[in-house]
N, C-alpha and C positions, 0 to 999 in steps of 0.2 A: 605719773612717776611708776607706775605698774608696768608701763610700754618702757619707758627709759631704764628701766632696771633691768631689762630683755636685751638691750645692745649693751649694757655696761658692765653686767657679770659675765655676759658670756667672751668679753675681750680678756677677762684673767682667769678665768675659772679652771680654763684648760691647761691652765701652764704647768700644773703640779702635777697632772694627770698624764703629761705626755711620753713617761717611760713605762707605765702599761699600757697605754693606747699602740706605742709601738711593739710592745712584747707580744701583742695578740694579732694585731695587724700587720705588723712589720713594716717595712718604709722608712729607715733610719733618716735615709739621705735626702728623704725631700720633707719630713714633718714639718720644716717650717713655713712649709703652705699651709698648714693648718692655719696660721697667724697672718699670713703676705696675701692668701687670698680670701680671706673674712676681709683684711684693711682695703684689699683693693677692690673687692664689690663696692664696699663703703663709700669709699672716696670715686668711685666713676660714677656712681649712681644719686649721689646727691644733686650736681643739678639739675637734671632731668623729675626727680620726685618737686624741687623746687617750684619751677615752673607746671608741675601738674598741679600743683599745691594751689597756686594762682590762678588756675584753669579751674580746676572743676570743686576746688575746697577744700578745707584740710582733713575734714573727716572720713572722707571716701580713701585718701592716701594713708591717713595712719591705721584704718582698719584695714586696709591691702597689706600694710607693713605689716603690722600683729600676723595675720594669716602668711604671709609669707615666710616669714622665721618661725612661725611656729611646724610648718612644714617641711622648711629646711632643717629642725630641731630634732622631727619626728625620722627624717631621712637618714641624717646623723647617726643617731640611734640605732638604726638597723645596719649600719655600714659594714661590709664585706671584706674591705683591705682599703687602704692606707689612700688610692686615686680614688675610690668612693665618696669616701670620706672628708676629701681634700675638695672635691664638685659639689659637695650636699654643705661644706662651711662655706662656698662663694653664694650658693642658695638662701644660707643664713644672712650673709653680709647683705646681698640684694633686701632683704626685710628690714636689716639695719640701718642700712642708710637712710630709707623713706621713715623711721623711728627717729633717727637723731636731729634731722632737719627738720621736719616736720613739728616737733614736739617745741622744741624752741618757737616757732612761729605763732603755735598757738596759745604758749604762754603769753608774748604779744599781742594774740588778738585778743584774750580774755580779761588781760588784766591793764588797766590804766598807767602811765609811768609813773606815779608815785608806789603803787603798790607794785609792781616787776621787778626790782631787784629782790625781794622776800622772795617769790615763787621761782624765781631762776635760782636762787642761793641754794632751796631746795630740791631743786632739780640736779644741781650742782653735788649736794651731800649723796645724791643717789651715786652719782659717779665716785666720790669719796669712801662710801661703806663698802662698792665694790672691789675697790682697788685692793682693800683691807680683808674684806671676808672673802671674797674670791675665790684665790689662791688655797686659802684654807679649807673650805668647802669643797672644792675639786679635790683637794688632798684626802681629805673624809670620805669621799662618794668612790674614789677609785682604791682607795684601800680596804674597807670594809664593806663595800657593796660590790659595784661595777663603775667604769666608766660612762657606760652609756649613760648612765642617770643621771651625769653633767648634762646632757641635753634633754632626757625626758621631762625632771625637773620645769623646763621652759612651758610646757606645756598648760599644767593649769594656771600658772601665773598669765600665761597669754590668753589661758580662755578667760579669767576671771576681766584682763584688761580690756578681750573684746567686748565684754558687758558692759563692763562699766563707762569704756567709752560711746558704746551704742546708748544706751539710756541716759547717757547726761550732759554729752555734747552736742551743744546743738548751735548751730549756723544759721546767721539770717540769710536769706534768701539774697541771692546776688544778682541783679540783672546785667544781662547783658544783651548790647545790640547785636553781634554777631554770630554765628557760630562758632565754638572754637575749635579751633584747628590745632593738631600736636606737630612738632615739626621734627617727626621719625628721622628725619636724614640726618640731622642735626647731632639728636640722642645719636645715632650710631656712629656718627663723627665721635661724640666724646668719651663715648664707650672706646673707641679704638685707641684714641689717640693715647687716650690716659691709661687705659691698659697695656698698649705696648711700653710708654713710659715708663711706669711703675713696676713691671717686670723689670723691663730693662735696669734699675735702680737696684730694687730686691735681688736681682741674679749675678747682677755686675760683681765681678770679683769673689763672688762664692763658686757659684756653677760655670763660671768661664771667666777669663781675665778682662779687662776696661775695653784694653785694644785688640781683640778677639773676633773675628768675623759674627758670631752672633752677637755678640753686644755692640758692635759699628751698624749692623744690621736692622736690630731693632731700636737703636736711638734714631736711625736714621728714616723708619717707616713710620715712626711715633713722630716725627717733626714733619711728612709728606702729610701723615693725617691730620695731623692741627693747621696746616697751612689748608688741605681742604674744607677742614670741618667752619676756619674763619671765614672762606669763599661761600660757604653754604649758609652761613649764619647771618651774612652782610645779606641775602637777597631771602631770607624767609620772613613771612609774616608775621611770624610770632616764634623771634629764635630762641633757643633753650637757654643761653647766654648771651643777652641782646647786650647790645652795643653799650646802652648807659651803665652798666655795671663799671666799666674803666673811663667812662666820658666824667662820671660827678666826682669830683675829689674827693669828696666823703667816703665813698664807697672803696674807690680802687686805694686810696691813702691806708685802709683799715683790712684790706684784702691784703695788702703788702708786710701789714705790719704782724697780720695773722700767718702767713706764710713764714716769718719768721720765727713765732711763738714755735709752730711745729717744729722748726728748725730747731730750736735751743731747748724742745723738751727730751731730746734724745738724751741728752746729758744726764738728766736725772731717772727716767723711766728705763734709759737701756744698761747705761756703762753705771750707774751707782751701785747696784745691788752686787754687779763683779766687783767693785773696787772694796765693798763691806767684807765680802765673803775671802777674796785672795788677797786684799792689804789689812784690813782690820783681823781676820781669821774668825769671823762673825759664821753662823750658823744660816740655812735657808731664813728659817722665820726671824731669828732678830735684823737679818736684813731686808727684809720686808718691813720690819717696824722701820728701820732709817728713813725708807722712802717714804711709807706712810704720815711721816709727818707735815708732808706738804698737803698730801689730801685731806689732813684734817683743818689746816689753817686757810688751806684757798676758798671752800665755801664761806669760811667766818666772816675773812673779808672783801668778799665780793657780796653778802648780805651787809657789811658794812659801810659800803662803797658810795651807797646812795646819798649818805651823809656828806660825802665828797664831791661828787660833780654836782650836787644840787647847789652847790656854794660855790664850785669852780670852773664848773664843763665838764662835758665829755673829754673835752682834748685833754686837756691840763691834769686829770685826773690820771686819765690810762697814762701820760708821759710821768708823773710822777711812779705809778708803779713799776714801769719798764726800767726809770732809770734806777731806782733803787735793786731790781734784778738784773743789771748789769752789774751792780756793784758788787751783788753777790757772788753773783755766777763768778765774778773775777778773783774773787776772797778766795775763792775753794782752792786753789793752788798753793796757797800760802799757809793751807794747814800743815800740822807738821806730820812727818814721817817716824811710827806709822799713826799714831795719834787714839784717841779714843773714841767709842762709837758717837759719844754725846756731840761731836763738832759737827760730824757732815750732817748726824740730826738736826743741830739749831740750823745751819745752814739752809737745810730745806724747809723747815717751817720758817724762817723768814723767806726764801724764796714763794711759798707758796701763797702769802700774805700779799707780797707784792703781784703778784700775778693774776691773786684775786682783784685788784686793785686795777689793774689794766684789761682784763679778756672782758667782765662783764660789761662794763661801763660803754664800751667798743660796741657789742652786741648791742646792748639795748642803743644805743647812738643812731646806729646805722637803723635798726627797725623803726625808731621813730620818726626819720629821716625821709621813709618811704609810704604809701598809701598801702590798700590792703592788697590791692593786685597787684604791688609788686616784692610786696614784705616777703614771700616765702624763695625768691628767686634772689633777694639781695643777703637774704640768712645763709641760703644754699652756697651762694659766693665765696661767702668768706669762710666758712667751715671747710666748703671743696679746698683754698687755697691754705689754712690748717694740717688737712690730711696730706695733701701733696708736698708742704713743708718736713713734715714727718717721713714721709717716704725720700726724698732728698736727704732729708737728715742723717738719717739710718745710712746711707751710705757714704756719704762724706765724709760723716764723721768716723765709721768703720773703717774708712781707708786711711784718714788719720792715726787712729787708736795702733792700726797694725803696721803703718808705715814706721811709726814712732816706736814701737816692739820690734820690728825687724833691724832699726839702726840699732837699739841696744842690745839685743842680743849679739851680733855683730861685732861689737863693741867689747863682747865679756873678754874677760881673763880668759887664757887659755888654759888655763887649770880645771875651769867649768862647764867650758861651751859644750863638749861632747855633748850629745843626748837631750839638748837644752831643746825645748819648741819654738817653733816658728812664727805660732799667731795667737791673737786672743784667746780664742776659744782652749786651744791645747795648752796654754798657759795657767787658763782656769782650771784645764783637767787636772793639770800636774798638780797644781799647788793643791788641789781635793784630795788629792794621793802622792802625798810628798815623800811617799816610801824610798822612792827610786834616787832622790835628790839629796844632796848633803845639804848641810844648813847653809852653808856661802850660797849654794845654788839658789837652795829656797828664797833666801833673803834678797839675793841679785832680783829674783824673776818679782818679788814683790814692789823691790824698788821700781822695775820696768814697768809693771802694773800700774804702779803710781804716776810716773812719770807721762803714762799713755792718757790714761785718766785725767790729769792735769791739763794737758794739752787740749782734749775734749771740752772740756769743760771754759778754756778761753776761747774756744772755738763758738760755744754755744754765747758768751760775751759777747762776742763779735756779733754774732747772728741779732741779738738781745738789744745792741747800739744799732744795726740795721732798724728794728723795730721801729726804736725811737729817731732815727733821721725821717724815718718815714713820716710820723706822727708830725714832729716839728717843721717841715719843710712842703709835705704834703698837703695833709690834713686842714680845713678851715679853721679857724680862730674859733670858730662857733659851730656846730653842729646846727644844720637846717632840722626844727624840729616840729612837727606837724601836729595840729591837734587830733584830737579822738574826732571832731566831725567833719574835719578837713582829710582823714583815712580814709573814713566811710565814703565822702563822697569820691574821694579818685578810686573809689572801686566800680 
């Protein structure tokens, strides 16, 4: 849980310190890469760490992740400009990728199927607490100390996690007939293809237009690297992403469902705070609490999900959760304008409960369907698909929101059209400082944001429907569950 807190807290704690970081280091035009670079490194490294943990064991990969994360944190604290800070955040992300994937696998190794929901719920509570406390802690450190302490506080936490893991995590010796080999060519292919694709998605429509030469070049290069990676993996003795990940119905269906989960999560995590501040007129802290209701109900529902899937099975439990999530997301556009804060907060509370019934049973179901020697790869594959879904969703729904706003602003009455902003970020800034806007113009912009976010939530409901269809038509009716003895024998 201490190791998980390193990765979880650093994904949120930096958000409220951005003004102080930019004021000190400059680089306002590229500060978004503080988040994108970290996400990119986590995503592309997940498959590699999954395979390495299956090859060499969980403990060395987990310890290496803690060390790499702490080194990255120390480097971030000593950054001298924005470029160096972004580069060191990538180092942090490489450590975070080892932590996120491997900890989930360790939980499956240490706890039998009946006890696993309890420990997984505790790990989920770490993410929930970080989502709520991270921005507040980051704001306090940046405002009353120095933003560099955001990274320095990782050092004692990481050191304690390292000591506890070293002393108390004991893995049985696993006999291997052949000397373990690492598919470094495949790892490089995954890094290049994933990195190019995610960079194109993050920068497309922001740094350059979607149909520009840089965007098309990066997307084309990603496709070529992906094809080369598939060719390499088919011929590798121990591929980083083996073919059975997609050949087995259980894992392939869950991979598709988790990619759709990443897509639908963009609406609440990215666009709901903007909706709360621009449409409801809330401050940053109350807007954060509207979102936090989802992080409170999610681990509670996950902890209780075992009572559901033990009776009806993993697949039906997940279908129940995603059916509810689809209806909840589709209900968001029905909220009145401008409405009250408790209304979207209730929507998020219900959504967290629905997704708790969806996500955890599928993770446990996939981990229970494979042996020890395949568990890391299988877990990493579903987490990788979720991360890629988030990146695709950010690009896709960002385009939807901006297209909706552009349409509404084009249709604005002639009396208020001069001086109106032309994208979501500009609209949000204008509504934060409404001194230059008339009451009529401000109300029109709020309604435009409301419509844009409604469209994003409808897109998220469509992604939820995609996940539901994957489970209904692709997943087997009963997940194949291996006993603890069979899992050990498979190693």
